[in-house]
C-alpha positions as MATLAB code, in Angstrom:
seq = 'XXXXXXXXXXXXXXXXXXXXXXXXXXXXXXXXXXXXXXXXXXXXXXXXXXXXXXXXXXXXXXXXXXXXXXXXXXXXXXXXXXXXXXXXXXXXXXXXXXXXXXXXXXXXXXXXXXXXXXXXXXXXXXXXXXXXXXXXXXXXXXXXXXXXXXXXXXXXXXXXXXXXXXXXXXXXXXXXXXXXXXXXXXXXXXXXXXXXXXXXXXXXXXXXXXXXXXXXXXXXXXXXXXXXXXXXXXXXXXXXXXXXXXXXXXXXXXXXXXXXXXXXXXXXXXXXXXXXXXXXXXXXXXXXXXXXXXXXXXXXXXXXXXXXXXXXXXXXXXXXXXXXXXXXXXXXXXXXXXXXXXXXXXXXXXXXXXXXXXXXXXXXXXXXXXXXXXXXXXXXXXXXXXXXXXXXXXXXXXXXXXXXXXXXXXXXXXXXXXXXXXXXXXXXXXXXXXXXXXXXXXXXXXXXXXXXXXXXX';
ca = [
      37.521  -10.653   11.387;
      37.048   -7.087   12.554;
      36.798   -4.458    9.952;
      39.755   -2.181    9.636;
      39.250    1.464   10.381;
      40.948    4.619    9.213;
      41.450    8.007   10.773;
      38.930   10.643    9.654;
      40.211   12.984    6.973;
      40.937   16.483    8.401;
      38.203   18.983    7.444;
      40.591   21.113    5.382;
      41.789   18.135    3.349;
      38.248   16.853    2.893;
      37.117   20.218    1.516;
      40.007   20.183   -0.964;
      39.050   16.671   -2.083;
      35.404   17.703   -2.428;
      36.460   20.742   -4.470;
      38.642   18.605   -6.745;
      35.824   16.133   -7.361;
      33.263   18.898   -7.886;
      35.375   20.846  -10.372;
      36.280   17.687  -12.262;
      32.695   16.458  -12.505;
      31.510   19.954  -13.476;
      33.894   19.967  -16.424;
      32.979   16.438  -17.454;
      29.246   17.196  -17.301;
      29.746   20.529  -19.048;
      31.256   18.628  -21.952;
      28.533   15.987  -21.958;
      25.581   18.370  -21.584;
      26.982   20.820  -24.087;
      26.567   18.124  -26.703;
      22.966   17.529  -25.618;
      22.039   21.193  -25.911;
      23.834   21.518  -29.237;
      22.054   18.377  -30.480;
      18.719   20.052  -29.805;
      19.663   23.437  -31.257;
      22.271   23.200  -34.044;
      23.550   19.698  -34.842;
      20.320   18.786  -36.615;
      21.015   21.618  -39.086;
      24.802   21.299  -39.390;
      25.270   17.526  -39.463;
      21.857   16.235  -40.630;
      20.614   18.791  -43.169;
      17.869   18.149  -45.708;
      15.639   16.305  -43.253;
      12.310   17.316  -41.811;
      13.165   19.481  -38.741;
      11.788   16.923  -36.269;
      13.476   14.039  -38.113;
      16.751   15.961  -38.067;
      16.344   16.413  -34.322;
      15.701   12.676  -33.920;
      18.896   11.864  -35.831;
      20.790   14.393  -33.759;
      19.491   12.879  -30.521;
      20.465    9.452  -31.853;
      24.132   10.491  -31.881;
      23.479   11.955  -28.417;
      22.279    8.514  -27.262;
      25.413    6.860  -28.655;
      27.397    8.529  -25.880;
      25.305    6.671  -23.329;
      25.950    3.380  -25.099;
      29.678    3.812  -24.436;
      29.190    4.565  -20.744;
      28.830    0.898  -19.627;
      32.126    0.065  -21.350;
      33.725    2.997  -19.547;
      32.225    1.758  -16.280;
      33.704   -1.724  -16.804;
      37.184   -0.541  -17.798;
      37.523    2.317  -15.320;
      35.840    0.300  -12.570;
      38.250   -2.606  -13.028;
      41.392   -0.492  -13.000;
      40.010    1.901  -10.394;
      39.552   -1.020   -8.015;
      43.020   -2.337   -8.869;
      45.131    0.829   -9.226;
      43.212    3.526   -7.363;
      40.566    6.186   -7.868;
      42.818    9.177   -8.547;
      44.738    7.834  -11.569;
      41.580    6.882  -13.420;
      39.910   10.217  -12.679;
      42.796   12.061  -14.315;
      42.518    9.849  -17.398;
      38.736   10.332  -17.676;
      39.130   14.106  -17.578;
      41.743   14.044  -20.354;
      39.607   11.827  -22.587;
      36.452   13.864  -22.118;
      38.146   17.225  -22.607;
      40.057   16.080  -25.670;
      36.926   14.740  -27.374;
      34.921   17.880  -26.634;
      37.683   20.164  -27.924;
      37.875   18.070  -31.106;
      34.111   18.473  -31.686;
      34.693   22.210  -31.787;
      37.087   21.684  -34.695;
      34.889   19.314  -36.716;
      33.935   20.138  -40.320;
      30.174   20.083  -40.943;
      28.092   18.179  -43.486;
      28.378   21.095  -45.917;
      32.170   20.638  -45.982;
      32.833   16.881  -45.831;
      29.413   15.313  -46.386;
      28.517   12.112  -44.561;
      31.935   11.952  -42.886;
      30.815   14.779  -40.590;
      28.151   12.852  -38.628;
      30.462    9.805  -38.520;
      33.242   11.849  -36.897;
      30.745   13.469  -34.560;
      29.463   10.058  -33.476;
      33.001    8.744  -32.880;
      33.845   11.652  -30.600;
      30.543   11.215  -28.800;
      31.569    7.614  -28.085;
      34.790    8.843  -26.477;
      32.787   11.273  -24.343;
      30.490    8.499  -23.154;
      33.393    6.146  -22.400;
      35.088    8.819  -20.272;
      31.932    9.762  -18.388;
      31.219    6.099  -17.680;
      34.374    6.022  -15.571;
      34.188    9.531  -14.121;
      31.125    9.339  -11.911;
      32.106    6.316   -9.826;
      35.619    7.530   -9.130;
      34.591   11.071   -8.222;
      31.918   10.089   -5.701;
      34.059    7.317   -4.194;
      37.018    9.618   -3.662;
      34.809   11.843   -1.484;
      32.797    9.041    0.149;
      35.890    7.100    1.168;
      37.609   10.150    2.692;
      34.650   11.205    4.830;
      32.872    9.608    7.773;
      29.458    8.009    7.906;
      27.858   10.812    9.939;
      27.947   13.414    7.111;
      28.743   11.236    4.095;
      25.467   12.014    2.358;
      26.209   15.747    2.518;
      29.828   15.608    1.388;
      29.257   12.974   -1.304;
      26.407   15.043   -2.739;
      28.824   17.801   -3.744;
      30.310   15.878   -6.704;
      26.665   15.349   -7.720;
      26.279   19.122   -8.002;
      28.760   18.866  -10.869;
      25.827   17.793  -13.068;
      23.730   20.952  -12.588;
      26.889   23.044  -12.481;
      27.964   21.580  -15.815;
      24.450   22.073  -17.170;
      24.480   25.639  -15.836;
      27.832   26.365  -17.451;
      26.952   24.742  -20.786;
      23.515   26.350  -20.984;
      24.883   29.693  -19.788;
      27.562   29.816  -22.467;
      25.083   28.806  -25.178;
      22.519   31.283  -23.899;
      25.056   34.116  -23.937;
      26.160   33.251  -27.466;
      22.615   33.022  -28.819;
      21.868   36.417  -27.234;
      25.011   38.086  -28.606;
      25.163   36.515  -32.063;
      22.735   36.399  -34.928;
      21.280   33.004  -35.857;
      23.500   32.884  -38.948;
      26.663   33.711  -37.000;
      25.845   31.167  -34.300;
      25.251   28.428  -36.883;
      28.346   29.421  -38.862;
      30.972   29.559  -36.110;
      29.527   30.608  -32.742;
      28.508   27.085  -31.723;
      32.187   26.042  -31.763;
      33.238   28.400  -28.962;
      31.778   26.418  -26.027;
      33.444   23.216  -27.261;
      36.840   24.852  -27.669;
      36.502   26.393  -24.202;
      36.649   22.874  -22.800;
      40.405   22.770  -23.431;
      40.984   25.582  -20.942;
      38.630   24.059  -18.371;
      40.396   20.692  -18.539;
      43.767   22.247  -17.727;
      42.261   23.845  -14.618;
      40.602   20.569  -13.623;
      43.798   18.562  -14.017;
      45.803   20.995  -11.908;
      43.331   20.636   -9.055;
      42.724   16.897   -9.397;
      46.440   16.048   -9.371;
      46.826   17.790   -6.006;
      44.633   15.428   -3.961;
      45.525   12.180   -2.215;
      44.278    8.701   -2.985;
      41.409    7.369   -0.881;
      42.695    6.064    2.513;
      40.088    3.293    2.478;
      41.377    2.123   -0.910;
      45.002    2.280    0.288;
      44.087    0.101    3.250;
      42.233   -2.372    1.025;
      45.139   -2.510   -1.427;
      47.608   -3.194    1.382;
      45.388   -6.000    2.689;
      45.142   -7.483   -0.805;
      48.935   -7.431   -1.186;
      49.277   -9.160    2.158;
      46.858  -11.872    1.082;
      48.829  -12.387   -2.137;
      51.931  -13.009   -0.058;
      50.071  -15.608    1.978;
      50.346  -18.866    0.053;
      47.266  -20.273    1.809;
      44.992  -17.445    0.633;
      42.734  -17.885   -2.367;
      43.458  -15.734   -5.399;
      41.553  -12.464   -5.428;
      38.778  -12.387   -8.011;
      38.529   -9.717  -10.671;
      36.348   -6.827   -9.406;
      33.708   -7.445  -12.086;
      33.459  -11.151  -11.226;
      33.288  -10.382   -7.507;
      30.559   -7.767   -8.032;
      28.405  -10.119  -10.076;
      28.866  -12.914   -7.553;
      28.466  -11.083   -4.246;
      26.614   -7.876   -5.153;
      24.333   -8.759   -8.078;
      21.264   -7.755   -6.051;
      22.779   -4.343   -5.282;
      23.641   -3.816   -8.951;
      20.022   -4.468   -9.934;
      18.760   -2.122   -7.220;
      21.114    0.626   -8.368;
      19.993    0.166  -11.960;
      16.331    0.376  -10.982;
      16.965    3.397   -8.766;
      18.555    5.222  -11.693;
      15.593    4.840  -14.063;
      13.380    7.700  -12.858;
      16.350    9.876  -11.950;
      17.988    9.526  -15.355;
      14.893    9.664  -17.554;
      13.294   12.612  -15.775;
      16.509   14.636  -15.899;
      16.966   14.377  -19.645;
      13.303   15.037  -20.321;
      13.428   18.153  -18.132;
      16.730   19.552  -19.423;
      17.301   18.227  -22.970;
      13.938   17.284  -24.473;
      12.362   20.443  -23.068;
      14.444   22.497  -25.510;
      12.714   20.680  -28.367;
       9.216   20.695  -26.851;
       9.220   24.356  -25.829;
      10.521   25.592  -29.192;
       8.727   23.311  -31.688;
       5.477   22.469  -29.881;
       4.786   25.576  -27.813;
       6.530   28.120  -30.038;
       8.828   29.655  -27.440;
      12.222   30.985  -28.508;
      15.479   29.129  -27.999;
      16.624   31.891  -25.679;
      13.526   31.545  -23.488;
      13.919   27.772  -23.173;
      17.645   28.044  -22.433;
      17.042   30.696  -19.770;
      14.488   28.490  -17.988;
      16.930   25.565  -17.893;
      19.690   27.943  -16.792;
      17.766   29.262  -13.782;
      16.386   25.830  -12.926;
      19.903   24.377  -12.946;
      21.070   27.062  -10.498;
      18.302   26.081   -8.064;
      19.114   22.404   -8.667;
      22.739   23.063   -7.727;
      21.668   24.741   -4.471;
      19.235   22.054   -3.276;
      21.372   18.952   -3.907;
      23.576   19.407   -0.783;
      20.423   20.082    1.257;
      18.857   16.798    0.118;
      22.216   15.093    0.814;
      22.285   16.466    4.365;
      18.691   15.337    4.903;
      19.670   11.803    3.834;
      22.215   11.818    6.685;
      19.408   12.540    9.148;
      16.540   10.344    7.941;
      18.215    7.881    5.564;
      19.013    7.479    1.870;
      15.851    5.536    1.015;
      13.218    7.992    2.328;
      14.803   10.959    0.513;
      15.192    8.958   -2.696;
      11.554    7.856   -2.557;
      10.375   11.459   -2.111;
      12.135   12.336   -5.354;
      10.832    9.353   -7.326;
       7.219    9.792   -6.236;
       7.430   13.557   -6.638;
       8.759   13.422  -10.199;
       6.030   10.990  -11.195;
       3.299   13.197   -9.739;
       4.777   16.343  -11.305;
       4.785   15.222  -14.935;
       1.246   16.209  -15.911;
       1.469   19.637  -14.215;
       4.936   19.988  -15.769;
       3.661   19.824  -19.341;
       0.478   21.763  -18.551;
       2.563   24.672  -17.291;
       4.794   24.638  -20.378;
       1.768   24.518  -22.682;
       0.558   27.808  -21.202;
       3.319   29.478  -23.225;
       4.581   31.891  -20.554;
       8.165   32.088  -19.357;
       7.088   32.082  -15.698;
       5.163   28.844  -16.118;
       8.025   27.239  -18.038;
      10.468   28.287  -15.317;
       8.228   26.884  -12.568;
       7.821   23.590  -14.413;
      11.570   23.111  -14.913;
      12.613   24.298  -11.448;
      10.181   22.138   -9.473;
      11.066   19.161  -11.658;
      14.782   19.633  -10.960;
      14.243   20.135   -7.222;
      12.392   16.804   -7.078;
      15.074   15.197   -9.247;
      17.658   16.414   -6.723;
      16.016   14.327   -4.001;
      17.042   11.243   -5.992;
      20.373   12.493   -7.271;
      21.740   13.885   -3.988;
      21.757   10.688   -1.858;
      22.678    8.531   -4.847;
      26.444    8.978   -4.431;
      26.549    7.840   -0.804;
      23.777    5.272   -1.326;
      25.530    3.456   -4.166;
      28.967    3.721   -2.516;
      27.646    2.133    0.666;
      26.235   -0.876   -1.200;
      29.610   -2.366   -2.181;
      32.792   -3.637   -0.521;
      35.954   -1.567   -1.082;
      37.818   -3.730   -3.604;
      34.775   -3.914   -5.859;
      33.176   -0.557   -5.033;
      34.324    1.376   -8.126;
      33.137   -1.458  -10.373;
      29.863   -2.018   -8.532;
      28.812    1.624   -8.268;
      29.849    2.378  -11.859;
      28.161   -0.690  -13.356;
      24.936   -0.063  -11.451;
      24.869    3.588  -12.453;
      26.066    3.399  -16.051;
      24.431    0.224  -17.369;
      21.048    1.662  -16.467;
      21.838    4.810  -18.459;
      21.618    2.802  -21.699;
      17.949    2.053  -21.020;
      17.194    5.319  -19.200;
      19.002    8.541  -20.093;
      20.281    7.439  -23.488;
      16.940    6.980  -25.250;
      14.934    9.427  -23.095;
      15.115   12.488  -25.411;
      14.820   10.181  -28.416;
      11.739    8.378  -27.068;
      10.148   11.637  -25.936;
      10.716   13.232  -29.361;
       9.349   10.152  -31.145;
       6.252   10.108  -28.903;
       5.694   13.779  -29.640;
       6.022   13.158  -33.388;
       3.605   10.200  -33.300;
       0.935   11.545  -30.936;
       1.406   15.324  -31.076;
       0.716   15.319  -27.327;
       2.651   15.429  -24.072;
       0.457   12.769  -22.410;
       2.461    9.715  -23.607;
       5.682   11.432  -22.515;
       4.283   12.081  -19.032;
       3.172    8.421  -18.771;
       6.661    7.326  -19.871;
       8.275    9.220  -16.970;
       5.614    7.993  -14.524;
       6.353    4.374  -15.486;
      10.052    4.972  -14.780;
       9.154    6.503  -11.407;
       7.162    3.409  -10.442;
      10.101    1.163  -11.330;
      12.430    3.280   -9.193;
      10.037    3.203   -6.236;
      10.007   -0.613   -6.352;
      13.827   -0.809   -6.607;
      14.486    1.569   -3.701;
      11.810   -0.110   -1.573;
      13.738   -3.379   -2.007;
      17.051   -1.811   -0.928;
      18.631   -1.878    2.517;
      19.154    1.387    4.358;
      22.907    2.070    4.242;
      23.532    5.435    5.911;
      25.327    4.055    8.985;
      27.692    1.793    7.098;
      31.433    2.146    7.704;
      33.062    2.052    4.256;
      36.225    0.534    5.707;
      34.238   -2.649    6.367;
      35.560   -5.247    3.981;
      38.762   -3.284    3.349;
      40.898   -5.910    5.070;
      38.994   -9.033    4.072;
      38.605  -11.118    0.960;
      35.749  -10.639   -1.447;
      33.806  -13.581   -0.060;
      34.181  -12.321    3.499;
      33.299   -8.790    2.448;
      29.793   -9.821    1.518;
      29.207  -11.077    5.063;
      30.242   -7.906    6.893;
      27.823   -5.583    5.145;
      25.661   -3.607    7.526;
      21.886   -3.720    7.298;
      21.586   -0.624    9.484;
];
């Protein structure tokens, strides 16, 4: 059966869809990263007092990791309903959940007020954040990927990916401004709440924009085909998206999980753990560390679309491999530069690390979208991306902090990232090149047929 096709989305509409996805993902990542920065700087004092400073940081990062543990559940739930009901509806819900949880963190009483209930409440809200983010990423990148055409899909789909550095930039920028304007006592007393409460305003803006866009035309076509098959008494019942993914795309799920290892681990070492390492090991100020991440995130934001465009010209795999190999090779120079104790060296270490990370992160949206058939694409891309985060991004700051506490050296941390890079290189080397795939392939066929029309281009 020939694959159905759809008319290309007009450039003006596509830009509006890209903007809606970018603003939504920026807000979601702002909320998620804000917690990570606060975990490194204040939560260890406010919610885990009385511990050794490094132990308090470990406990704080443990609640940070809990958010990652909820992301696979979010991927399963949002993926299932996103493949059944549509991308747009689930994206609106994820934004509401994330924003509500972040706003509530800004209102939480601390350990000094309610005792052990404080970290319990903090952990519960972190779970909600993780659940929401587990469903956000897949929907946002699919909404853009499925509206665009194959020729420039890598470029357009990379824009929702810039929501991560944009969110990091916004979260770090707000924290940096507050730490510069407020005394340490004022920041610990009430100043840290401001960035969390700001999330409520950002969510309203994001919802207004996200509600204005149309559902993916590829999904609409696939849904119509599925309804037609239901009406045909001779057709087999359509499998649940999760079941179909595990049956027809299990290899792609494993590849996506492996591809995420170096990308995820390196990012959280460079942006979250670095705040601990630079301040406790090297003796730099919080402001200095935050400023380095702030500037590095701005460069990261700028290079992601460039890497995405390059993946349209030479392929997803070559660009991804450049990033994985580059991050692995950069780790020893990365820590050597930070150990020098100068702001310029710290800035160079972070910026180069994030530029290399961008070579993995930019093509990831199109790459993962192109691996799966339409009626299981939200589930497949989300499961591949989010299940790996439990083993990658979730424990990365925790493992790095523990290695630092045990060995008092950056060498084991560098080897940890290098091992992840090797795993990613193997996974991507085993993948098919996907850049020429038409995402409408499989939109008008059953799940079993969809697996046979995939392009190996």
